[in-house]
PDB file of N, CA, C and O in Angstrom:
ATOM      1  N   MET A   1      68.504 184.418  66.322  1.00  0.00           N
ATOM      2  CA  MET A   1      67.391 185.206  66.768  1.00  0.00           C
ATOM      3  C   MET A   1      66.101 184.476  66.395  1.00  0.00           C
ATOM      4  O   MET A   1      66.015 183.805  65.366  1.00  0.00           O
ATOM      5  N   ASN A   2      65.101 184.630  67.267  1.00  0.00           N
ATOM      6  CA  ASN A   2      63.782 184.015  67.035  1.00  0.00           C
ATOM      7  C   ASN A   2      62.879 184.979  66.411  1.00  0.00           C
ATOM      8  O   ASN A   2      62.772 186.117  66.869  1.00  0.00           O
ATOM      9  N   PHE A   3      62.211 184.574  65.367  1.00  0.00           N
ATOM     10  CA  PHE A   3      61.193 185.327  64.687  1.00  0.00           C
ATOM     11  C   PHE A   3      59.907 184.660  64.667  1.00  0.00           C
ATOM     12  O   PHE A   3      59.854 183.432  64.743  1.00  0.00           O
ATOM     13  N   VAL A   4      58.808 185.414  64.564  1.00  0.00           N
ATOM     14  CA  VAL A   4      57.462 184.816  64.416  1.00  0.00           C
ATOM     15  C   VAL A   4      56.960 185.327  63.134  1.00  0.00           C
ATOM     16  O   VAL A   4      56.865 186.528  62.882  1.00  0.00           O
ATOM     17  N   ILE A   5      56.613 184.290  62.261  1.00  0.00           N
ATOM     18  CA  ILE A   5      56.081 184.517  60.939  1.00  0.00           C
ATOM     19  C   ILE A   5      54.636 184.312  60.963  1.00  0.00           C
ATOM     20  O   ILE A   5      54.163 183.280  61.440  1.00  0.00           O
ATOM     21  N   GLU A   6      53.881 185.278  60.455  1.00  0.00           N
ATOM     22  CA  GLU A   6      52.389 185.221  60.406  1.00  0.00           C
ATOM     23  C   GLU A   6      51.942 185.373  58.986  1.00  0.00           C
ATOM     24  O   GLU A   6      52.185 186.390  58.336  1.00  0.00           O
ATOM     25  N   PHE A   7      51.272 184.324  58.504  1.00  0.00           N
ATOM     26  CA  PHE A   7      50.672 184.332  57.159  1.00  0.00           C
ATOM     27  C   PHE A   7      49.225 184.655  57.258  1.00  0.00           C
ATOM     28  O   PHE A   7      48.486 184.045  58.031  1.00  0.00           O
ATOM     29  N   TYR A   8      48.817 185.609  56.481  1.00  0.00           N
ATOM     30  CA  TYR A   8      47.358 185.997  56.594  1.00  0.00           C
ATOM     31  C   TYR A   8      46.824 186.541  55.310  1.00  0.00           C
ATOM     32  O   TYR A   8      47.555 186.943  54.405  1.00  0.00           O
ATOM     33  N   ARG A   9      45.468 186.538  55.266  1.00  0.00           N
ATOM     34  CA  ARG A   9      44.785 187.120  54.088  1.00  0.00           C
ATOM     35  C   ARG A   9      44.259 188.448  54.480  1.00  0.00           C
ATOM     36  O   ARG A   9      43.738 188.608  55.584  1.00  0.00           O
ATOM     37  N   SER A  10      44.381 189.439  53.589  1.00  0.00           N
ATOM     38  CA  SER A  10      43.902 190.841  53.833  1.00  0.00           C
ATOM     39  C   SER A  10      42.865 191.233  52.836  1.00  0.00           C
ATOM     40  O   SER A  10      43.100 191.218  51.628  1.00  0.00           O
ATOM     41  N   ARG A  11      41.660 191.604  53.369  1.00  0.00           N
ATOM     42  CA  ARG A  11      40.632 192.029  52.523  1.00  0.00           C
ATOM     43  C   ARG A  11      40.138 193.330  53.121  1.00  0.00           C
ATOM     44  O   ARG A  11      39.668 193.327  54.259  1.00  0.00           O
ATOM     45  N   ASP A  12      40.222 194.436  52.410  1.00  0.00           N
ATOM     46  CA  ASP A  12      39.824 195.750  52.824  1.00  0.00           C
ATOM     47  C   ASP A  12      40.487 196.017  54.208  1.00  0.00           C
ATOM     48  O   ASP A  12      41.717 196.017  54.275  1.00  0.00           O
ATOM     49  N   ALA A  13      39.773 196.232  55.249  1.00  0.00           N
ATOM     50  CA  ALA A  13      40.312 196.453  56.500  1.00  0.00           C
ATOM     51  C   ALA A  13      40.468 195.255  57.446  1.00  0.00           C
ATOM     52  O   ALA A  13      40.984 195.361  58.559  1.00  0.00           O
ATOM     53  N   ASP A  14      39.978 194.072  56.924  1.00  0.00           N
ATOM     54  CA  ASP A  14      39.923 192.891  57.608  1.00  0.00           C
ATOM     55  C   ASP A  14      41.184 191.966  57.383  1.00  0.00           C
ATOM     56  O   ASP A  14      41.663 191.842  56.256  1.00  0.00           O
ATOM     57  N   GLU A  15      41.685 191.351  58.434  1.00  0.00           N
ATOM     58  CA  GLU A  15      42.766 190.358  58.242  1.00  0.00           C
ATOM     59  C   GLU A  15      42.365 189.006  58.892  1.00  0.00           C
ATOM     60  O   GLU A  15      41.740 188.983  59.953  1.00  0.00           O
ATOM     61  N   ALA A  16      42.730 187.901  58.246  1.00  0.00           N
ATOM     62  CA  ALA A  16      42.494 186.625  58.792  1.00  0.00           C
ATOM     63  C   ALA A  16      43.807 185.836  58.821  1.00  0.00           C
ATOM     64  O   ALA A  16      44.380 185.542  57.772  1.00  0.00           O
ATOM     65  N   THR A  17      44.288 185.489  60.043  1.00  0.00           N
ATOM     66  CA  THR A  17      45.483 184.778  60.202  1.00  0.00           C
ATOM     67  C   THR A  17      45.300 183.301  59.759  1.00  0.00           C
ATOM     68  O   THR A  17      44.406 182.600  60.233  1.00  0.00           O
ATOM     69  N   LEU A  18      46.147 182.877  58.871  1.00  0.00           N
ATOM     70  CA  LEU A  18      46.075 181.420  58.366  1.00  0.00           C
ATOM     71  C   LEU A  18      47.032 180.519  59.082  1.00  0.00           C
ATOM     72  O   LEU A  18      46.734 179.342  59.285  1.00  0.00           O
ATOM     73  N   ASP A  19      48.202 181.045  59.481  1.00  0.00           N
ATOM     74  CA  ASP A  19      49.200 180.192  60.218  1.00  0.00           C
ATOM     75  C   ASP A  19      50.144 181.149  60.871  1.00  0.00           C
ATOM     76  O   ASP A  19      50.372 182.256  60.384  1.00  0.00           O
ATOM     77  N   LYS A  20      50.695 180.716  61.981  1.00  0.00           N
ATOM     78  CA  LYS A  20      51.741 181.503  62.621  1.00  0.00           C
ATOM     79  C   LYS A  20      52.804 180.503  63.005  1.00  0.00           C
ATOM     80  O   LYS A  20      52.508 179.456  63.582  1.00  0.00           O
ATOM     81  N   VAL A  21      54.103 180.840  62.669  1.00  0.00           N
ATOM     82  CA  VAL A  21      55.155 179.860  62.819  1.00  0.00           C
ATOM     83  C   VAL A  21      56.346 180.530  63.520  1.00  0.00           C
ATOM     84  O   VAL A  21      56.654 181.671  63.173  1.00  0.00           O
ATOM     85  N   SER A  22      57.012 179.921  64.450  1.00  0.00           N
ATOM     86  CA  SER A  22      58.255 180.417  64.988  1.00  0.00           C
ATOM     87  C   SER A  22      59.361 179.952  64.174  1.00  0.00           C
ATOM     88  O   SER A  22      59.334 178.820  63.691  1.00  0.00           O
ATOM     89  N   LEU A  23      60.407 180.806  63.973  1.00  0.00           N
ATOM     90  CA  LEU A  23      61.525 180.508  63.049  1.00  0.00           C
ATOM     91  C   LEU A  23      62.763 181.054  63.651  1.00  0.00           C
ATOM     92  O   LEU A  23      62.810 182.217  64.053  1.00  0.00           O
ATOM     93  N   GLU A  24      63.788 180.222  63.723  1.00  0.00           N
ATOM     94  CA  GLU A  24      65.109 180.679  64.239  1.00  0.00           C
ATOM     95  C   GLU A  24      65.915 181.052  62.994  1.00  0.00           C
ATOM     96  O   GLU A  24      66.001 180.268  62.049  1.00  0.00           O
ATOM     97  N   ALA A  25      66.505 182.246  62.995  1.00  0.00           N
ATOM     98  CA  ALA A  25      67.309 182.704  61.861  1.00  0.00           C
ATOM     99  C   ALA A  25      68.336 183.722  62.374  1.00  0.00           C
ATOM    100  O   ALA A  25      68.075 184.350  63.400  1.00  0.00           O
ATOM    101  N   PRO A  26      69.507 183.925  61.707  1.00  0.00           N
ATOM    102  CA  PRO A  26      70.503 184.861  62.140  1.00  0.00           C
ATOM    103  C   PRO A  26      70.149 186.275  61.985  1.00  0.00           C
ATOM    104  O   PRO A  26      70.642 187.108  62.745  1.00  0.00           O
ATOM    105  N   ASN A  27      69.273 186.631  60.992  1.00  0.00           N
ATOM    106  CA  ASN A  27      68.902 188.029  60.793  1.00  0.00           C
ATOM    107  C   ASN A  27      67.510 188.072  60.002  1.00  0.00           C
ATOM    108  O   ASN A  27      66.943 187.045  59.630  1.00  0.00           O
ATOM    109  N   LEU A  28      67.073 189.215  59.807  1.00  0.00           N
ATOM    110  CA  LEU A  28      65.745 189.453  59.163  1.00  0.00           C
ATOM    111  C   LEU A  28      65.775 188.952  57.744  1.00  0.00           C
ATOM    112  O   LEU A  28      64.779 188.385  57.293  1.00  0.00           O
ATOM    113  N   ARG A  29      66.834 189.122  57.026  1.00  0.00           N
ATOM    114  CA  ARG A  29      66.892 188.725  55.606  1.00  0.00           C
ATOM    115  C   ARG A  29      66.699 187.120  55.566  1.00  0.00           C
ATOM    116  O   ARG A  29      65.932 186.565  54.779  1.00  0.00           O
ATOM    117  N   ALA A  30      67.441 186.497  56.450  1.00  0.00           N
ATOM    118  CA  ALA A  30      67.289 184.975  56.495  1.00  0.00           C
ATOM    119  C   ALA A  30      65.888 184.561  56.897  1.00  0.00           C
ATOM    120  O   ALA A  30      65.329 183.588  56.391  1.00  0.00           O
ATOM    121  N   ALA A  31      65.332 185.345  57.838  1.00  0.00           N
ATOM    122  CA  ALA A  31      63.932 185.002  58.202  1.00  0.00           C
ATOM    123  C   ALA A  31      62.949 185.164  57.044  1.00  0.00           C
ATOM    124  O   ALA A  31      62.021 184.369  56.898  1.00  0.00           O
ATOM    125  N   LEU A  32      63.153 186.175  56.238  1.00  0.00           N
ATOM    126  CA  LEU A  32      62.298 186.377  55.101  1.00  0.00           C
ATOM    127  C   LEU A  32      62.485 185.277  54.075  1.00  0.00           C
ATOM    128  O   LEU A  32      61.532 184.849  53.425  1.00  0.00           O
ATOM    129  N   GLN A  33      63.731 184.822  53.934  1.00  0.00           N
ATOM    130  CA  GLN A  33      63.982 183.681  52.986  1.00  0.00           C
ATOM    131  C   GLN A  33      63.281 182.404  53.565  1.00  0.00           C
ATOM    132  O   GLN A  33      62.694 181.640  52.799  1.00  0.00           O
ATOM    133  N   GLY A  34      63.337 182.178  54.859  1.00  0.00           N
ATOM    134  CA  GLY A  34      62.723 181.109  55.428  1.00  0.00           C
ATOM    135  C   GLY A  34      61.196 181.169  55.320  1.00  0.00           C
ATOM    136  O   GLY A  34      60.551 180.145  55.096  1.00  0.00           O
ATOM    137  N   ALA A  35      60.616 182.367  55.480  1.00  0.00           N
ATOM    138  CA  ALA A  35      59.223 182.566  55.418  1.00  0.00           C
ATOM    139  C   ALA A  35      58.761 182.302  53.970  1.00  0.00           C
ATOM    140  O   ALA A  35      57.680 181.747  53.773  1.00  0.00           O
ATOM    141  N   THR A  36      59.564 182.691  52.944  1.00  0.00           N
ATOM    142  CA  THR A  36      59.257 182.353  51.549  1.00  0.00           C
ATOM    143  C   THR A  36      59.194 180.904  51.316  1.00  0.00           C
ATOM    144  O   THR A  36      58.280 180.403  50.661  1.00  0.00           O
ATOM    145  N   ALA A  37      60.192 180.191  51.862  1.00  0.00           N
ATOM    146  CA  ALA A  37      60.189 178.714  51.661  1.00  0.00           C
ATOM    147  C   ALA A  37      58.903 178.107  52.397  1.00  0.00           C
ATOM    148  O   ALA A  37      58.255 177.211  51.856  1.00  0.00           O
ATOM    149  N   LEU A  38      58.582 178.589  53.559  1.00  0.00           N
ATOM    150  CA  LEU A  38      57.445 178.133  54.249  1.00  0.00           C
ATOM    151  C   LEU A  38      56.139 178.421  53.459  1.00  0.00           C
ATOM    152  O   LEU A  38      55.236 177.585  53.418  1.00  0.00           O
ATOM    153  N   PHE A  39      56.062 179.596  52.848  1.00  0.00           N
ATOM    154  CA  PHE A  39      54.885 179.913  51.972  1.00  0.00           C
ATOM    155  C   PHE A  39      54.577 178.790  51.001  1.00  0.00           C
ATOM    156  O   PHE A  39      53.412 178.455  50.788  1.00  0.00           O
ATOM    157  N   HIS A  40      55.689 178.159  50.363  1.00  0.00           N
ATOM    158  CA  HIS A  40      55.498 177.127  49.379  1.00  0.00           C
ATOM    159  C   HIS A  40      55.310 175.733  49.927  1.00  0.00           C
ATOM    160  O   HIS A  40      54.922 174.807  49.214  1.00  0.00           O
ATOM    161  N   THR A  41      55.607 175.597  51.271  1.00  0.00           N
ATOM    162  CA  THR A  41      55.522 174.198  51.839  1.00  0.00           C
ATOM    163  C   THR A  41      54.445 173.970  52.861  1.00  0.00           C
ATOM    164  O   THR A  41      53.992 172.840  53.047  1.00  0.00           O
ATOM    165  N   LEU A  42      54.036 174.996  53.510  1.00  0.00           N
ATOM    166  CA  LEU A  42      52.990 174.788  54.579  1.00  0.00           C
ATOM    167  C   LEU A  42      51.626 174.445  53.942  1.00  0.00           C
ATOM    168  O   LEU A  42      51.252 174.995  52.907  1.00  0.00           O
ATOM    169  N   ALA A  43      50.920 173.546  54.574  1.00  0.00           N
ATOM    170  CA  ALA A  43      49.591 173.281  54.160  1.00  0.00           C
ATOM    171  C   ALA A  43      48.637 174.165  54.955  1.00  0.00           C
ATOM    172  O   ALA A  43      48.388 173.874  56.125  1.00  0.00           O
ATOM    173  N   MET A  44      48.078 175.256  54.360  1.00  0.00           N
ATOM    174  CA  MET A  44      47.183 176.231  54.999  1.00  0.00           C
ATOM    175  C   MET A  44      45.830 176.084  54.314  1.00  0.00           C
ATOM    176  O   MET A  44      45.726 175.679  53.157  1.00  0.00           O
ATOM    177  N   PRO A  45      44.795 176.433  55.084  1.00  0.00           N
ATOM    178  CA  PRO A  45      43.470 176.266  54.605  1.00  0.00           C
ATOM    179  C   PRO A  45      43.123 177.144  53.372  1.00  0.00           C
ATOM    180  O   PRO A  45      42.267 176.778  52.568  1.00  0.00           O
ATOM    181  N   GLN A  46      43.779 178.266  53.245  1.00  0.00           N
ATOM    182  CA  GLN A  46      43.694 179.127  52.037  1.00  0.00           C
ATOM    183  C   GLN A  46      45.114 179.586  51.679  1.00  0.00           C
ATOM    184  O   GLN A  46      46.050 179.366  52.448  1.00  0.00           O
ATOM    185  N   THR A  47      45.267 180.199  50.559  1.00  0.00           N
ATOM    186  CA  THR A  47      46.521 180.684  50.158  1.00  0.00           C
ATOM    187  C   THR A  47      46.667 182.172  50.728  1.00  0.00           C
ATOM    188  O   THR A  47      45.861 183.045  50.408  1.00  0.00           O
ATOM    189  N   PRO A  48      47.715 182.406  51.569  1.00  0.00           N
ATOM    190  CA  PRO A  48      47.809 183.700  52.135  1.00  0.00           C
ATOM    191  C   PRO A  48      48.286 184.708  51.045  1.00  0.00           C
ATOM    192  O   PRO A  48      48.947 184.309  50.085  1.00  0.00           O
ATOM    193  N   ASP A  49      47.951 185.990  51.199  1.00  0.00           N
ATOM    194  CA  ASP A  49      48.498 186.996  50.344  1.00  0.00           C
ATOM    195  C   ASP A  49      49.449 187.930  51.037  1.00  0.00           C
ATOM    196  O   ASP A  49      50.117 188.719  50.369  1.00  0.00           O
ATOM    197  N   ARG A  50      49.536 187.879  52.301  1.00  0.00           N
ATOM    198  CA  ARG A  50      50.462 188.757  53.076  1.00  0.00           C
ATOM    199  C   ARG A  50      51.178 187.949  54.132  1.00  0.00           C
ATOM    200  O   ARG A  50      50.704 186.889  54.542  1.00  0.00           O
ATOM    201  N   LEU A  51      52.302 188.438  54.566  1.00  0.00           N
ATOM    202  CA  LEU A  51      53.025 187.857  55.737  1.00  0.00           C
ATOM    203  C   LEU A  51      53.590 189.018  56.546  1.00  0.00           C
ATOM    204  O   LEU A  51      53.890 190.100  56.040  1.00  0.00           O
ATOM    205  N   ARG A  52      53.714 188.716  57.844  1.00  0.00           N
ATOM    206  CA  ARG A  52      54.289 189.600  58.800  1.00  0.00           C
ATOM    207  C   ARG A  52      55.343 188.859  59.574  1.00  0.00           C
ATOM    208  O   ARG A  52      55.146 187.710  59.970  1.00  0.00           O
ATOM    209  N   ILE A  53      56.523 189.547  59.802  1.00  0.00           N
ATOM    210  CA  ILE A  53      57.590 188.975  60.545  1.00  0.00           C
ATOM    211  C   ILE A  53      57.731 189.865  61.831  1.00  0.00           C
ATOM    212  O   ILE A  53      57.846 191.087  61.742  1.00  0.00           O
ATOM    213  N   CYS A  54      57.718 189.255  62.925  1.00  0.00           N
ATOM    214  CA  CYS A  54      57.863 190.008  64.246  1.00  0.00           C
ATOM    215  C   CYS A  54      58.975 189.387  65.069  1.00  0.00           C
ATOM    216  O   CYS A  54      59.324 188.217  64.913  1.00  0.00           O
ATOM    217  N   ASP A  55      59.523 190.223  65.961  1.00  0.00           N
ATOM    218  CA  ASP A  55      60.488 189.631  66.916  1.00  0.00           C
ATOM    219  C   ASP A  55      59.774 188.983  68.039  1.00  0.00           C
ATOM    220  O   ASP A  55      58.546 188.891  68.050  1.00  0.00           O
ATOM    221  N   ASP A  56      60.573 188.510  69.031  1.00  0.00           N
ATOM    222  CA  ASP A  56      59.991 187.933  70.225  1.00  0.00           C
ATOM    223  C   ASP A  56      59.142 188.809  71.034  1.00  0.00           C
ATOM    224  O   ASP A  56      58.242 188.308  71.709  1.00  0.00           O
ATOM    225  N   ASP A  57      59.351 190.102  71.028  1.00  0.00           N
ATOM    226  CA  ASP A  57      58.523 191.044  71.701  1.00  0.00           C
ATOM    227  C   ASP A  57      57.329 191.462  70.974  1.00  0.00           C
ATOM    228  O   ASP A  57      56.570 192.271  71.507  1.00  0.00           O
ATOM    229  N   GLY A  58      57.076 190.984  69.780  1.00  0.00           N
ATOM    230  CA  GLY A  58      55.876 191.302  68.978  1.00  0.00           C
ATOM    231  C   GLY A  58      56.008 192.514  68.162  1.00  0.00           C
ATOM    232  O   GLY A  58      55.024 192.975  67.585  1.00  0.00           O
ATOM    233  N   SER A  59      57.212 193.077  68.075  1.00  0.00           N
ATOM    234  CA  SER A  59      57.482 194.285  67.233  1.00  0.00           C
ATOM    235  C   SER A  59      57.507 193.762  65.744  1.00  0.00           C
ATOM    236  O   SER A  59      58.177 192.785  65.411  1.00  0.00           O
ATOM    237  N   GLU A  60      56.740 194.475  64.898  1.00  0.00           N
ATOM    238  CA  GLU A  60      56.756 194.136  63.485  1.00  0.00           C
ATOM    239  C   GLU A  60      57.998 194.648  62.841  1.00  0.00           C
ATOM    240  O   GLU A  60      58.367 195.819  62.935  1.00  0.00           O
ATOM    241  N   LEU A  61      58.678 193.638  62.128  1.00  0.00           N
ATOM    242  CA  LEU A  61      59.945 193.980  61.442  1.00  0.00           C
ATOM    243  C   LEU A  61      59.707 194.052  59.950  1.00  0.00           C
ATOM    244  O   LEU A  61      60.437 194.781  59.278  1.00  0.00           O
ATOM    245  N   TYR A  62      58.702 193.324  59.358  1.00  0.00           N
ATOM    246  CA  TYR A  62      58.483 193.205  58.031  1.00  0.00           C
ATOM    247  C   TYR A  62      57.033 192.939  57.798  1.00  0.00           C
ATOM    248  O   TYR A  62      56.465 192.165  58.569  1.00  0.00           O
ATOM    249  N   ALA A  63      56.376 193.489  56.826  1.00  0.00           N
ATOM    250  CA  ALA A  63      55.088 193.165  56.407  1.00  0.00           C
ATOM    251  C   ALA A  63      55.036 193.361  54.860  1.00  0.00           C
ATOM    252  O   ALA A  63      55.389 194.425  54.353  1.00  0.00           O
ATOM    253  N   GLY A  64      54.578 192.283  54.111  1.00  0.00           N
ATOM    254  CA  GLY A  64      54.610 192.439  52.680  1.00  0.00           C
ATOM    255  C   GLY A  64      53.967 191.205  52.082  1.00  0.00           C
ATOM    256  O   GLY A  64      53.331 190.432  52.799  1.00  0.00           O
ATOM    257  N   PRO A  65      54.124 191.002  50.752  1.00  0.00           N
ATOM    258  CA  PRO A  65      53.545 189.873  50.042  1.00  0.00           C
ATOM    259  C   PRO A  65      53.949 188.581  50.662  1.00  0.00           C
ATOM    260  O   PRO A  65      55.094 188.451  51.094  1.00  0.00           O
ATOM    261  N   ALA A  66      53.060 187.602  50.732  1.00  0.00           N
ATOM    262  CA  ALA A  66      53.302 186.293  51.337  1.00  0.00           C
ATOM    263  C   ALA A  66      54.434 185.551  50.719  1.00  0.00           C
ATOM    264  O   ALA A  66      55.113 184.790  51.408  1.00  0.00           O
ATOM    265  N   ASP A  67      54.679 185.742  49.400  1.00  0.00           N
ATOM    266  CA  ASP A  67      55.862 185.044  48.779  1.00  0.00           C
ATOM    267  C   ASP A  67      57.177 185.779  48.989  1.00  0.00           C
ATOM    268  O   ASP A  67      58.195 185.323  48.468  1.00  0.00           O
ATOM    269  N   GLY A  68      57.218 186.842  49.690  1.00  0.00           N
ATOM    270  CA  GLY A  68      58.394 187.575  50.070  1.00  0.00           C
ATOM    271  C   GLY A  68      58.945 188.418  48.923  1.00  0.00           C
ATOM    272  O   GLY A  68      60.025 188.994  49.057  1.00  0.00           O
ATOM    273  N   ALA A  69      58.246 188.504  47.821  1.00  0.00           N
ATOM    274  CA  ALA A  69      58.773 189.187  46.654  1.00  0.00           C
ATOM    275  C   ALA A  69      57.885 190.408  46.269  1.00  0.00           C
ATOM    276  O   ALA A  69      56.662 190.318  46.383  1.00  0.00           O
ATOM    277  N   TYR A  70      58.402 191.405  45.873  1.00  0.00           N
ATOM    278  CA  TYR A  70      57.667 192.602  45.375  1.00  0.00           C
ATOM    279  C   TYR A  70      57.754 192.569  43.863  1.00  0.00           C
ATOM    280  O   TYR A  70      58.758 192.161  43.281  1.00  0.00           O
ATOM    281  N   PRO A  71      56.610 193.035  43.214  1.00  0.00           N
ATOM    282  CA  PRO A  71      56.629 193.138  41.737  1.00  0.00           C
ATOM    283  C   PRO A  71      57.601 194.126  41.266  1.00  0.00           C
ATOM    284  O   PRO A  71      57.864 195.134  41.921  1.00  0.00           O
ATOM    285  N   ALA A  72      58.135 193.851  40.142  1.00  0.00           N
ATOM    286  CA  ALA A  72      59.110 194.898  39.558  1.00  0.00           C
ATOM    287  C   ALA A  72      58.415 196.141  39.183  1.00  0.00           C
ATOM    288  O   ALA A  72      57.276 196.073  38.720  1.00  0.00           O
ATOM    289  N   PRO A  73      59.042 197.335  39.354  1.00  0.00           N
ATOM    290  CA  PRO A  73      58.417 198.588  39.071  1.00  0.00           C
ATOM    291  C   PRO A  73      58.195 198.721  37.513  1.00  0.00           C
ATOM    292  O   PRO A  73      57.666 199.731  37.049  1.00  0.00           O
TER     293      PRO A  73
END
């Protein structure tokens, strides 16, 4: 399945896209793992704080921290 990974910075109500990458993965979990790896390897002009994963139709499937991890409660 093809996913679109968008890395962005979010400040108040504003968002700035830093990079957008197409990724082939078998499922959403694998796409999130791939996005996490890309977070650490892509050369972006700034460090993103958020990422969004969409399908080919542009439907948002995931939005969260750019490193793919949530802080422990």
